[in-house]
PDB file of N, CA, C and O in Angstrom:
ATOM      1  N   MET A   1      13.165  19.301   7.024  1.00  0.00           N
ATOM      2  CA  MET A   1      12.971  18.097   6.250  1.00  0.00           C
ATOM      3  C   MET A   1      13.772  18.181   4.970  1.00  0.00           C
ATOM      4  O   MET A   1      14.189  19.262   4.554  1.00  0.00           O
ATOM      5  N   LYS A   2      13.979  17.065   4.364  1.00  0.00           N
ATOM      6  CA  LYS A   2      14.794  16.960   3.164  1.00  0.00           C
ATOM      7  C   LYS A   2      13.938  17.238   1.929  1.00  0.00           C
ATOM      8  O   LYS A   2      12.853  16.678   1.772  1.00  0.00           O
ATOM      9  N   VAL A   3      14.448  18.119   1.051  1.00  0.00           N
ATOM     10  CA  VAL A   3      13.773  18.438  -0.203  1.00  0.00           C
ATOM     11  C   VAL A   3      14.731  18.066  -1.332  1.00  0.00           C
ATOM     12  O   VAL A   3      15.833  18.604  -1.428  1.00  0.00           O
ATOM     13  N   LEU A   4      14.296  17.142  -2.182  1.00  0.00           N
ATOM     14  CA  LEU A   4      15.106  16.698  -3.314  1.00  0.00           C
ATOM     15  C   LEU A   4      14.802  17.585  -4.517  1.00  0.00           C
ATOM     16  O   LEU A   4      13.646  17.759  -4.903  1.00  0.00           O
ATOM     17  N   ILE A   5      15.863  18.144  -5.101  1.00  0.00           N
ATOM     18  CA  ILE A   5      15.744  19.132  -6.167  1.00  0.00           C
ATOM     19  C   ILE A   5      16.087  18.485  -7.511  1.00  0.00           C
ATOM     20  O   ILE A   5      17.122  17.829  -7.629  1.00  0.00           O
ATOM     21  N   PRO A   6      15.215  18.664  -8.546  1.00  0.00           N
ATOM     22  CA  PRO A   6      15.532  18.093  -9.856  1.00  0.00           C
ATOM     23  C   PRO A   6      16.681  18.854 -10.520  1.00  0.00           C
ATOM     24  O   PRO A   6      16.921  20.021 -10.209  1.00  0.00           O
ATOM     25  N   GLY A   7      17.376  18.198 -11.421  1.00  0.00           N
ATOM     26  CA  GLY A   7      18.515  18.782 -12.116  1.00  0.00           C
ATOM     27  C   GLY A   7      18.283  20.174 -12.688  1.00  0.00           C
ATOM     28  O   GLY A   7      19.117  21.056 -12.483  1.00  0.00           O
ATOM     29  N   PRO A   8      17.164  20.407 -13.407  1.00  0.00           N
ATOM     30  CA  PRO A   8      16.961  21.725 -14.007  1.00  0.00           C
ATOM     31  C   PRO A   8      16.829  22.872 -12.998  1.00  0.00           C
ATOM     32  O   PRO A   8      17.002  24.032 -13.372  1.00  0.00           O
ATOM     33  N   LEU A   9      16.526  22.576 -11.734  1.00  0.00           N
ATOM     34  CA  LEU A   9      16.376  23.630 -10.724  1.00  0.00           C
ATOM     35  C   LEU A   9      17.596  23.765  -9.819  1.00  0.00           C
ATOM     36  O   LEU A   9      17.624  24.624  -8.938  1.00  0.00           O
ATOM     37  N   ARG A  10      18.583  22.936 -10.029  1.00  0.00           N
ATOM     38  CA  ARG A  10      19.764  22.966  -9.155  1.00  0.00           C
ATOM     39  C   ARG A  10      20.611  24.214  -9.330  1.00  0.00           C
ATOM     40  O   ARG A  10      21.440  24.517  -8.471  1.00  0.00           O
ATOM     41  N   SER A  11      20.425  24.939 -10.412  1.00  0.00           N
ATOM     42  CA  SER A  11      21.156  26.199 -10.569  1.00  0.00           C
ATOM     43  C   SER A  11      20.737  27.186  -9.477  1.00  0.00           C
ATOM     44  O   SER A  11      21.515  28.069  -9.115  1.00  0.00           O
ATOM     45  N   TYR A  12      19.525  27.046  -8.951  1.00  0.00           N
ATOM     46  CA  TYR A  12      19.061  27.902  -7.859  1.00  0.00           C
ATOM     47  C   TYR A  12      19.702  27.525  -6.533  1.00  0.00           C
ATOM     48  O   TYR A  12      19.902  28.379  -5.669  1.00  0.00           O
ATOM     49  N   THR A  13      20.024  26.248  -6.371  1.00  0.00           N
ATOM     50  CA  THR A  13      20.559  25.760  -5.092  1.00  0.00           C
ATOM     51  C   THR A  13      22.077  25.592  -5.122  1.00  0.00           C
ATOM     52  O   THR A  13      22.640  24.890  -4.283  1.00  0.00           O
ATOM     53  N   GLY A  14      22.728  26.223  -6.068  1.00  0.00           N
ATOM     54  CA  GLY A  14      24.175  26.102  -6.170  1.00  0.00           C
ATOM     55  C   GLY A  14      24.628  24.704  -6.536  1.00  0.00           C
ATOM     56  O   GLY A  14      25.746  24.296  -6.221  1.00  0.00           O
ATOM     57  N   GLY A  15      23.743  23.967  -7.210  1.00  0.00           N
ATOM     58  CA  GLY A  15      24.069  22.610  -7.639  1.00  0.00           C
ATOM     59  C   GLY A  15      23.685  21.523  -6.658  1.00  0.00           C
ATOM     60  O   GLY A  15      23.837  20.339  -6.956  1.00  0.00           O
ATOM     61  N   ALA A  16      23.190  21.905  -5.498  1.00  0.00           N
ATOM     62  CA  ALA A  16      22.831  20.911  -4.474  1.00  0.00           C
ATOM     63  C   ALA A  16      21.630  20.080  -4.921  1.00  0.00           C
ATOM     64  O   ALA A  16      20.605  20.641  -5.310  1.00  0.00           O
ATOM     65  N   PRO A  17      21.740  18.741  -4.871  1.00  0.00           N
ATOM     66  CA  PRO A  17      20.617  17.884  -5.257  1.00  0.00           C
ATOM     67  C   PRO A  17      19.554  17.754  -4.163  1.00  0.00           C
ATOM     68  O   PRO A  17      18.437  17.309  -4.426  1.00  0.00           O
ATOM     69  N   ALA A  18      19.906  18.142  -2.948  1.00  0.00           N
ATOM     70  CA  ALA A  18      18.970  18.087  -1.821  1.00  0.00           C
ATOM     71  C   ALA A  18      19.282  19.247  -0.889  1.00  0.00           C
ATOM     72  O   ALA A  18      20.442  19.602  -0.679  1.00  0.00           O
ATOM     73  N   VAL A  19      18.219  19.835  -0.331  1.00  0.00           N
ATOM     74  CA  VAL A  19      18.362  20.932   0.623  1.00  0.00           C
ATOM     75  C   VAL A  19      17.394  20.688   1.773  1.00  0.00           C
ATOM     76  O   VAL A  19      16.489  19.861   1.662  1.00  0.00           O
ATOM     77  N   ASP A  20      17.583  21.399   2.866  1.00  0.00           N
ATOM     78  CA  ASP A  20      16.650  21.324   3.985  1.00  0.00           C
ATOM     79  C   ASP A  20      15.567  22.363   3.791  1.00  0.00           C
ATOM     80  O   ASP A  20      15.830  23.461   3.299  1.00  0.00           O
ATOM     81  N   GLY A  21      14.351  22.021   4.176  1.00  0.00           N
ATOM     82  CA  GLY A  21      13.234  22.947   4.111  1.00  0.00           C
ATOM     83  C   GLY A  21      12.545  23.013   5.458  1.00  0.00           C
ATOM     84  O   GLY A  21      12.573  22.057   6.233  1.00  0.00           O
ATOM     85  N   ALA A  22      11.919  24.162   5.734  1.00  0.00           N
ATOM     86  CA  ALA A  22      11.223  24.345   7.007  1.00  0.00           C
ATOM     87  C   ALA A  22       9.793  24.786   6.743  1.00  0.00           C
ATOM     88  O   ALA A  22       9.532  25.588   5.846  1.00  0.00           O
ATOM     89  N   GLY A  23       8.865  24.249   7.542  1.00  0.00           N
ATOM     90  CA  GLY A  23       7.461  24.625   7.440  1.00  0.00           C
ATOM     91  C   GLY A  23       6.565  23.470   7.806  1.00  0.00           C
ATOM     92  O   GLY A  23       7.015  22.331   7.930  1.00  0.00           O
ATOM     93  N   SER A  24       5.287  23.772   7.979  1.00  0.00           N
ATOM     94  CA  SER A  24       4.331  22.721   8.353  1.00  0.00           C
ATOM     95  C   SER A  24       3.387  22.361   7.202  1.00  0.00           C
ATOM     96  O   SER A  24       2.592  21.428   7.315  1.00  0.00           O
ATOM     97  N   THR A  25       3.481  23.106   6.094  1.00  0.00           N
ATOM     98  CA  THR A  25       2.723  22.773   4.877  1.00  0.00           C
ATOM     99  C   THR A  25       3.664  22.871   3.686  1.00  0.00           C
ATOM    100  O   THR A  25       4.746  23.449   3.782  1.00  0.00           O
ATOM    101  N   LEU A  26       3.250  22.314   2.590  1.00  0.00           N
ATOM    102  CA  LEU A  26       4.044  22.396   1.377  1.00  0.00           C
ATOM    103  C   LEU A  26       4.246  23.860   0.978  1.00  0.00           C
ATOM    104  O   LEU A  26       5.333  24.231   0.535  1.00  0.00           O
ATOM    105  N   ALA A  27       3.221  24.688   1.129  1.00  0.00           N
ATOM    106  CA  ALA A  27       3.330  26.115   0.800  1.00  0.00           C
ATOM    107  C   ALA A  27       4.422  26.772   1.630  1.00  0.00           C
ATOM    108  O   ALA A  27       5.197  27.572   1.106  1.00  0.00           O
ATOM    109  N   GLU A  28       4.496  26.447   2.916  1.00  0.00           N
ATOM    110  CA  GLU A  28       5.516  27.029   3.782  1.00  0.00           C
ATOM    111  C   GLU A  28       6.908  26.550   3.393  1.00  0.00           C
ATOM    112  O   GLU A  28       7.866  27.321   3.442  1.00  0.00           O
ATOM    113  N   ILE A  29       7.024  25.290   3.010  1.00  0.00           N
ATOM    114  CA  ILE A  29       8.310  24.747   2.569  1.00  0.00           C
ATOM    115  C   ILE A  29       8.789  25.506   1.331  1.00  0.00           C
ATOM    116  O   ILE A  29       9.944  25.926   1.264  1.00  0.00           O
ATOM    117  N   LEU A  30       7.898  25.680   0.353  1.00  0.00           N
ATOM    118  CA  LEU A  30       8.276  26.360  -0.878  1.00  0.00           C
ATOM    119  C   LEU A  30       8.601  27.829  -0.627  1.00  0.00           C
ATOM    120  O   LEU A  30       9.499  28.374  -1.269  1.00  0.00           O
ATOM    121  N   ALA A  31       7.900  28.472   0.280  1.00  0.00           N
ATOM    122  CA  ALA A  31       8.210  29.862   0.643  1.00  0.00           C
ATOM    123  C   ALA A  31       9.582  29.935   1.308  1.00  0.00           C
ATOM    124  O   ALA A  31      10.356  30.856   1.046  1.00  0.00           O
ATOM    125  N   ASP A  32       9.880  28.961   2.169  1.00  0.00           N
ATOM    126  CA  ASP A  32      11.189  28.905   2.817  1.00  0.00           C
ATOM    127  C   ASP A  32      12.293  28.732   1.781  1.00  0.00           C
ATOM    128  O   ASP A  32      13.323  29.404   1.843  1.00  0.00           O
ATOM    129  N   LEU A  33      12.075  27.830   0.828  1.00  0.00           N
ATOM    130  CA  LEU A  33      13.066  27.629  -0.231  1.00  0.00           C
ATOM    131  C   LEU A  33      13.266  28.908  -1.031  1.00  0.00           C
ATOM    132  O   LEU A  33      14.393  29.255  -1.384  1.00  0.00           O
ATOM    133  N   ASP A  34      12.174  29.608  -1.317  1.00  0.00           N
ATOM    134  CA  ASP A  34      12.269  30.828  -2.122  1.00  0.00           C
ATOM    135  C   ASP A  34      13.008  31.942  -1.378  1.00  0.00           C
ATOM    136  O   ASP A  34      13.669  32.769  -2.006  1.00  0.00           O
ATOM    137  N   ARG A  35      12.904  31.970  -0.063  1.00  0.00           N
ATOM    138  CA  ARG A  35      13.665  32.957   0.716  1.00  0.00           C
ATOM    139  C   ARG A  35      15.164  32.694   0.592  1.00  0.00           C
ATOM    140  O   ARG A  35      15.963  33.625   0.487  1.00  0.00           O
ATOM    141  N   ARG A  36      15.529  31.426   0.607  1.00  0.00           N
ATOM    142  CA  ARG A  36      16.946  31.059   0.553  1.00  0.00           C
ATOM    143  C   ARG A  36      17.483  30.941  -0.866  1.00  0.00           C
ATOM    144  O   ARG A  36      18.671  31.158  -1.108  1.00  0.00           O
ATOM    145  N   TYR A  37      16.603  30.595  -1.804  1.00  0.00           N
ATOM    146  CA  TYR A  37      16.983  30.408  -3.208  1.00  0.00           C
ATOM    147  C   TYR A  37      16.003  31.200  -4.076  1.00  0.00           C
ATOM    148  O   TYR A  37      15.115  30.619  -4.698  1.00  0.00           O
ATOM    149  N   PRO A  38      16.165  32.523  -4.118  1.00  0.00           N
ATOM    150  CA  PRO A  38      15.190  33.386  -4.802  1.00  0.00           C
ATOM    151  C   PRO A  38      14.888  32.939  -6.225  1.00  0.00           C
ATOM    152  O   PRO A  38      15.786  32.653  -7.016  1.00  0.00           O
ATOM    153  N   GLY A  39      13.580  32.890  -6.526  1.00  0.00           N
ATOM    154  CA  GLY A  39      13.111  32.535  -7.856  1.00  0.00           C
ATOM    155  C   GLY A  39      12.738  31.084  -8.043  1.00  0.00           C
ATOM    156  O   GLY A  39      12.082  30.740  -9.027  1.00  0.00           O
ATOM    157  N   ILE A  40      13.140  30.218  -7.119  1.00  0.00           N
ATOM    158  CA  ILE A  40      12.882  28.784  -7.312  1.00  0.00           C
ATOM    159  C   ILE A  40      11.387  28.458  -7.247  1.00  0.00           C
ATOM    160  O   ILE A  40      10.910  27.597  -7.987  1.00  0.00           O
ATOM    161  N   ARG A  41      10.649  29.138  -6.368  1.00  0.00           N
ATOM    162  CA  ARG A  41       9.215  28.860  -6.222  1.00  0.00           C
ATOM    163  C   ARG A  41       8.461  29.143  -7.519  1.00  0.00           C
ATOM    164  O   ARG A  41       7.580  28.377  -7.911  1.00  0.00           O
ATOM    165  N   PHE A  42       8.811  30.245  -8.184  1.00  0.00           N
ATOM    166  CA  PHE A  42       8.122  30.619  -9.425  1.00  0.00           C
ATOM    167  C   PHE A  42       8.287  29.557 -10.500  1.00  0.00           C
ATOM    168  O   PHE A  42       7.424  29.431 -11.369  1.00  0.00           O
ATOM    169  N   ARG A  43       9.344  28.807 -10.468  1.00  0.00           N
ATOM    170  CA  ARG A  43       9.559  27.740 -11.447  1.00  0.00           C
ATOM    171  C   ARG A  43       8.637  26.548 -11.196  1.00  0.00           C
ATOM    172  O   ARG A  43       8.428  25.725 -12.087  1.00  0.00           O
ATOM    173  N   MET A  44       8.088  26.453  -9.988  1.00  0.00           N
ATOM    174  CA  MET A  44       7.216  25.327  -9.631  1.00  0.00           C
ATOM    175  C   MET A  44       5.755  25.710  -9.503  1.00  0.00           C
ATOM    176  O   MET A  44       4.874  24.893  -9.767  1.00  0.00           O
ATOM    177  N   ILE A  45       5.486  26.960  -9.097  1.00  0.00           N
ATOM    178  CA  ILE A  45       4.134  27.413  -8.775  1.00  0.00           C
ATOM    179  C   ILE A  45       3.757  28.573  -9.688  1.00  0.00           C
ATOM    180  O   ILE A  45       4.548  29.497  -9.879  1.00  0.00           O
ATOM    181  N   ASP A  46       2.550  28.529 -10.252  1.00  0.00           N
ATOM    182  CA  ASP A  46       2.134  29.581 -11.176  1.00  0.00           C
ATOM    183  C   ASP A  46       1.508  30.770 -10.443  1.00  0.00           C
ATOM    184  O   ASP A  46       1.460  30.805  -9.214  1.00  0.00           O
ATOM    185  N   GLU A  47       1.034  31.731 -11.219  1.00  0.00           N
ATOM    186  CA  GLU A  47       0.465  32.958 -10.666  1.00  0.00           C
ATOM    187  C   GLU A  47      -0.842  32.731  -9.909  1.00  0.00           C
ATOM    188  O   GLU A  47      -1.264  33.593  -9.138  1.00  0.00           O
ATOM    189  N   GLN A  48      -1.484  31.590 -10.118  1.00  0.00           N
ATOM    190  CA  GLN A  48      -2.727  31.258  -9.406  1.00  0.00           C
ATOM    191  C   GLN A  48      -2.460  30.382  -8.185  1.00  0.00           C
ATOM    192  O   GLN A  48      -3.385  29.790  -7.630  1.00  0.00           O
ATOM    193  N   ASP A  49      -1.204  30.299  -7.769  1.00  0.00           N
ATOM    194  CA  ASP A  49      -0.786  29.477  -6.626  1.00  0.00           C
ATOM    195  C   ASP A  49      -1.098  27.996  -6.823  1.00  0.00           C
ATOM    196  O   ASP A  49      -1.490  27.304  -5.884  1.00  0.00           O
ATOM    197  N   ALA A  50      -0.922  27.527  -8.035  1.00  0.00           N
ATOM    198  CA  ALA A  50      -1.105  26.111  -8.347  1.00  0.00           C
ATOM    199  C   ALA A  50       0.226  25.547  -8.845  1.00  0.00           C
ATOM    200  O   ALA A  50       1.040  26.262  -9.429  1.00  0.00           O
ATOM    201  N   VAL A  51       0.428  24.261  -8.604  1.00  0.00           N
ATOM    202  CA  VAL A  51       1.628  23.598  -9.103  1.00  0.00           C
ATOM    203  C   VAL A  51       1.579  23.631 -10.632  1.00  0.00           C
ATOM    204  O   VAL A  51       0.571  23.259 -11.232  1.00  0.00           O
ATOM    205  N   ARG A  52       2.656  24.070 -11.249  1.00  0.00           N
ATOM    206  CA  ARG A  52       2.705  24.156 -12.718  1.00  0.00           C
ATOM    207  C   ARG A  52       2.472  22.772 -13.327  1.00  0.00           C
ATOM    208  O   ARG A  52       2.819  21.752 -12.730  1.00  0.00           O
ATOM    209  N   ARG A  53       1.883  22.753 -14.518  1.00  0.00           N
ATOM    210  CA  ARG A  53       1.497  21.493 -15.161  1.00  0.00           C
ATOM    211  C   ARG A  53       2.677  20.559 -15.404  1.00  0.00           C
ATOM    212  O   ARG A  53       2.507  19.340 -15.392  1.00  0.00           O
ATOM    213  N   HIS A  54       3.852  21.100 -15.621  1.00  0.00           N
ATOM    214  CA  HIS A  54       5.014  20.258 -15.910  1.00  0.00           C
ATOM    215  C   HIS A  54       5.792  19.860 -14.649  1.00  0.00           C
ATOM    216  O   HIS A  54       6.862  19.259 -14.742  1.00  0.00           O
ATOM    217  N   MET A  55       5.261  20.193 -13.489  1.00  0.00           N
ATOM    218  CA  MET A  55       5.923  19.861 -12.224  1.00  0.00           C
ATOM    219  C   MET A  55       5.079  18.866 -11.434  1.00  0.00           C
ATOM    220  O   MET A  55       3.851  18.869 -11.523  1.00  0.00           O
ATOM    221  N   ARG A  56       5.738  18.034 -10.678  1.00  0.00           N
ATOM    222  CA  ARG A  56       5.084  17.129  -9.733  1.00  0.00           C
ATOM    223  C   ARG A  56       5.828  17.264  -8.412  1.00  0.00           C
ATOM    224  O   ARG A  56       7.057  17.327  -8.381  1.00  0.00           O
ATOM    225  N   ILE A  57       5.076  17.306  -7.335  1.00  0.00           N
ATOM    226  CA  ILE A  57       5.690  17.384  -6.013  1.00  0.00           C
ATOM    227  C   ILE A  57       5.116  16.239  -5.183  1.00  0.00           C
ATOM    228  O   ILE A  57       3.903  16.042  -5.122  1.00  0.00           O
ATOM    229  N   TYR A  58       6.004  15.500  -4.556  1.00  0.00           N
ATOM    230  CA  TYR A  58       5.617  14.342  -3.748  1.00  0.00           C
ATOM    231  C   TYR A  58       6.067  14.555  -2.309  1.00  0.00           C
ATOM    232  O   TYR A  58       7.155  15.071  -2.055  1.00  0.00           O
ATOM    233  N   VAL A  59       5.228  14.156  -1.384  1.00  0.00           N
ATOM    234  CA  VAL A  59       5.583  14.138   0.032  1.00  0.00           C
ATOM    235  C   VAL A  59       5.539  12.676   0.448  1.00  0.00           C
ATOM    236  O   VAL A  59       4.487  12.037   0.414  1.00  0.00           O
ATOM    237  N   ASN A  60       6.684  12.164   0.837  1.00  0.00           N
ATOM    238  CA  ASN A  60       6.787  10.752   1.214  1.00  0.00           C
ATOM    239  C   ASN A  60       6.225   9.834   0.131  1.00  0.00           C
ATOM    240  O   ASN A  60       5.477   8.898   0.414  1.00  0.00           O
ATOM    241  N   ARG A  61       6.600  10.121  -1.112  1.00  0.00           N
ATOM    242  CA  ARG A  61       6.251   9.308  -2.284  1.00  0.00           C
ATOM    243  C   ARG A  61       4.783   9.364  -2.693  1.00  0.00           C
ATOM    244  O   ARG A  61       4.351   8.593  -3.550  1.00  0.00           O
ATOM    245  N   GLU A  62       4.014  10.265  -2.089  1.00  0.00           N
ATOM    246  CA  GLU A  62       2.617  10.466  -2.499  1.00  0.00           C
ATOM    247  C   GLU A  62       2.503  11.841  -3.124  1.00  0.00           C
ATOM    248  O   GLU A  62       2.967  12.831  -2.559  1.00  0.00           O
ATOM    249  N   GLN A  63       1.876  11.899  -4.308  1.00  0.00           N
ATOM    250  CA  GLN A  63       1.779  13.178  -4.997  1.00  0.00           C
ATOM    251  C   GLN A  63       0.963  14.171  -4.181  1.00  0.00           C
ATOM    252  O   GLN A  63      -0.144  13.871  -3.734  1.00  0.00           O
ATOM    253  N   ALA A  64       1.525  15.350  -3.997  1.00  0.00           N
ATOM    254  CA  ALA A  64       0.835  16.432  -3.295  1.00  0.00           C
ATOM    255  C   ALA A  64       0.163  17.305  -4.344  1.00  0.00           C
ATOM    256  O   ALA A  64       0.836  17.898  -5.187  1.00  0.00           O
ATOM    257  N   ARG A  65      -1.134  17.383  -4.297  1.00  0.00           N
ATOM    258  CA  ARG A  65      -1.868  18.156  -5.295  1.00  0.00           C
ATOM    259  C   ARG A  65      -2.236  19.541  -4.776  1.00  0.00           C
ATOM    260  O   ARG A  65      -2.645  20.402  -5.555  1.00  0.00           O
ATOM    261  N   ALA A  66      -2.100  19.766  -3.480  1.00  0.00           N
ATOM    262  CA  ALA A  66      -2.464  21.050  -2.878  1.00  0.00           C
ATOM    263  C   ALA A  66      -1.290  21.615  -2.090  1.00  0.00           C
ATOM    264  O   ALA A  66      -0.534  20.877  -1.457  1.00  0.00           O
ATOM    265  N   LEU A  67      -1.152  22.924  -2.138  1.00  0.00           N
ATOM    266  CA  LEU A  67      -0.072  23.566  -1.394  1.00  0.00           C
ATOM    267  C   LEU A  67      -0.292  23.502   0.111  1.00  0.00           C
ATOM    268  O   LEU A  67       0.644  23.704   0.884  1.00  0.00           O
ATOM    269  N   LEU A  68      -1.509  23.224   0.525  1.00  0.00           N
ATOM    270  CA  LEU A  68      -1.787  23.117   1.962  1.00  0.00           C
ATOM    271  C   LEU A  68      -1.543  21.708   2.496  1.00  0.00           C
ATOM    272  O   LEU A  68      -1.898  21.409   3.636  1.00  0.00           O
ATOM    273  N   THR A  69      -0.945  20.848   1.687  1.00  0.00           N
ATOM    274  CA  THR A  69      -0.597  19.503   2.139  1.00  0.00           C
ATOM    275  C   THR A  69       0.302  19.610   3.364  1.00  0.00           C
ATOM    276  O   THR A  69       1.336  20.275   3.310  1.00  0.00           O
ATOM    277  N   PRO A  70      -0.076  18.963   4.471  1.00  0.00           N
ATOM    278  CA  PRO A  70       0.758  19.050   5.676  1.00  0.00           C
ATOM    279  C   PRO A  70       2.052  18.248   5.530  1.00  0.00           C
ATOM    280  O   PRO A  70       2.085  17.204   4.878  1.00  0.00           O
ATOM    281  N   VAL A  71       3.103  18.755   6.145  1.00  0.00           N
ATOM    282  CA  VAL A  71       4.386  18.060   6.203  1.00  0.00           C
ATOM    283  C   VAL A  71       4.891  18.105   7.641  1.00  0.00           C
ATOM    284  O   VAL A  71       4.579  19.020   8.402  1.00  0.00           O
ATOM    285  N   ARG A  72       5.679  17.092   7.990  1.00  0.00           N
ATOM    286  CA  ARG A  72       6.216  16.995   9.348  1.00  0.00           C
ATOM    287  C   ARG A  72       7.726  16.830   9.284  1.00  0.00           C
ATOM    288  O   ARG A  72       8.280  16.447   8.253  1.00  0.00           O
ATOM    289  N   ALA A  73       8.370  17.119  10.379  1.00  0.00           N
ATOM    290  CA  ALA A  73       9.811  16.894  10.462  1.00  0.00           C
ATOM    291  C   ALA A  73      10.088  15.443  10.102  1.00  0.00           C
ATOM    292  O   ALA A  73       9.373  14.546  10.549  1.00  0.00           O
ATOM    293  N   GLY A  74      11.093  15.210   9.318  1.00  0.00           N
ATOM    294  CA  GLY A  74      11.437  13.858   8.899  1.00  0.00           C
ATOM    295  C   GLY A  74      10.809  13.447   7.586  1.00  0.00           C
ATOM    296  O   GLY A  74      11.209  12.437   7.006  1.00  0.00           O
ATOM    297  N   ASP A  75       9.824  14.209   7.094  1.00  0.00           N
ATOM    298  CA  ASP A  75       9.228  13.909   5.790  1.00  0.00           C
ATOM    299  C   ASP A  75      10.228  14.214   4.683  1.00  0.00           C
ATOM    300  O   ASP A  75      11.173  14.980   4.871  1.00  0.00           O
ATOM    301  N   GLU A  76      10.004  13.605   3.538  1.00  0.00           N
ATOM    302  CA  GLU A  76      10.836  13.863   2.363  1.00  0.00           C
ATOM    303  C   GLU A  76       9.959  14.464   1.273  1.00  0.00           C
ATOM    304  O   GLU A  76       8.909  13.919   0.934  1.00  0.00           O
ATOM    305  N   VAL A  77      10.396  15.583   0.735  1.00  0.00           N
ATOM    306  CA  VAL A  77       9.685  16.247  -0.358  1.00  0.00           C
ATOM    307  C   VAL A  77      10.523  16.049  -1.620  1.00  0.00           C
ATOM    308  O   VAL A  77      11.709  16.379  -1.654  1.00  0.00           O
ATOM    309  N   LEU A  78       9.888  15.508  -2.645  1.00  0.00           N
ATOM    310  CA  LEU A  78      10.551  15.251  -3.921  1.00  0.00           C
ATOM    311  C   LEU A  78       9.897  16.118  -4.984  1.00  0.00           C
ATOM    312  O   LEU A  78       8.683  16.065  -5.185  1.00  0.00           O
ATOM    313  N   ILE A  79      10.710  16.912  -5.659  1.00  0.00           N
ATOM    314  CA  ILE A  79      10.223  17.762  -6.744  1.00  0.00           C
ATOM    315  C   ILE A  79      10.678  17.126  -8.050  1.00  0.00           C
ATOM    316  O   ILE A  79      11.857  16.815  -8.223  1.00  0.00           O
ATOM    317  N   VAL A  80       9.740  16.937  -8.964  1.00  0.00           N
ATOM    318  CA  VAL A  80      10.030  16.298 -10.243  1.00  0.00           C
ATOM    319  C   VAL A  80       9.584  17.221 -11.350  1.00  0.00           C
ATOM    320  O   VAL A  80       8.466  17.735 -11.323  1.00  0.00           O
ATOM    321  N   GLN A  81      10.448  17.437 -12.326  1.00  0.00           N
ATOM    322  CA  GLN A  81      10.075  18.220 -13.493  1.00  0.00           C
ATOM    323  C   GLN A  81       9.780  17.236 -14.606  1.00  0.00           C
ATOM    324  O   GLN A  81      10.658  16.495 -15.047  1.00  0.00           O
ATOM    325  N   ALA A  82       8.525  17.238 -15.059  1.00  0.00           N
ATOM    326  CA  ALA A  82       8.091  16.327 -16.107  1.00  0.00           C
ATOM    327  C   ALA A  82       8.712  16.723 -17.441  1.00  0.00           C
ATOM    328  O   ALA A  82       8.935  17.903 -17.711  1.00  0.00           O
ATOM    329  N   LEU A  83       8.984  15.735 -18.258  1.00  0.00           N
ATOM    330  CA  LEU A  83       9.491  15.964 -19.607  1.00  0.00           C
ATOM    331  C   LEU A  83       8.324  15.946 -20.575  1.00  0.00           C
ATOM    332  O   LEU A  83       7.358  15.208 -20.381  1.00  0.00           O
ATOM    333  N   SER A  84       8.413  16.755 -21.615  1.00  0.00           N
ATOM    334  CA  SER A  84       7.366  16.743 -22.625  1.00  0.00           C
ATOM    335  C   SER A  84       8.019  16.892 -23.991  1.00  0.00           C
ATOM    336  O   SER A  84       9.203  17.208 -24.111  1.00  0.00           O
ATOM    337  N   GLY A  85       7.243  16.665 -24.971  1.00  0.00           N
ATOM    338  CA  GLY A  85       7.760  16.789 -26.333  1.00  0.00           C
ATOM    339  C   GLY A  85       7.145  15.742 -27.222  1.00  0.00           C
ATOM    340  O   GLY A  85       6.245  15.013 -26.806  1.00  0.00           O
ATOM    341  N   GLY A  86       7.603  15.668 -28.386  1.00  0.00           N
ATOM    342  CA  GLY A  86       6.999  14.698 -29.276  1.00  0.00           C
ATOM    343  C   GLY A  86       7.892  14.325 -30.409  1.00  0.00           C
ATOM    344  O   GLY A  86       7.515  13.509 -31.250  1.00  0.00           O
TER     345      GLY A  86
END
């Protein structure tokens, strides 16, 4: 399935704005990405296996709040890095 990568994480993917991912859950997709692009998962997922507060992950335009969210071939995963500041 297609995984859209935000600009700040593209240094992990060699600049690619989209990559293919494999797995049947969001956790498996992120593990697959980390095998191919070491370190990328840690930028999205914290030590408690939760999506970091400044990250949002969507599957088919619906926010995925759990890593066990199921995904199917043909789904689109969108990773968004939230901006903060004041």
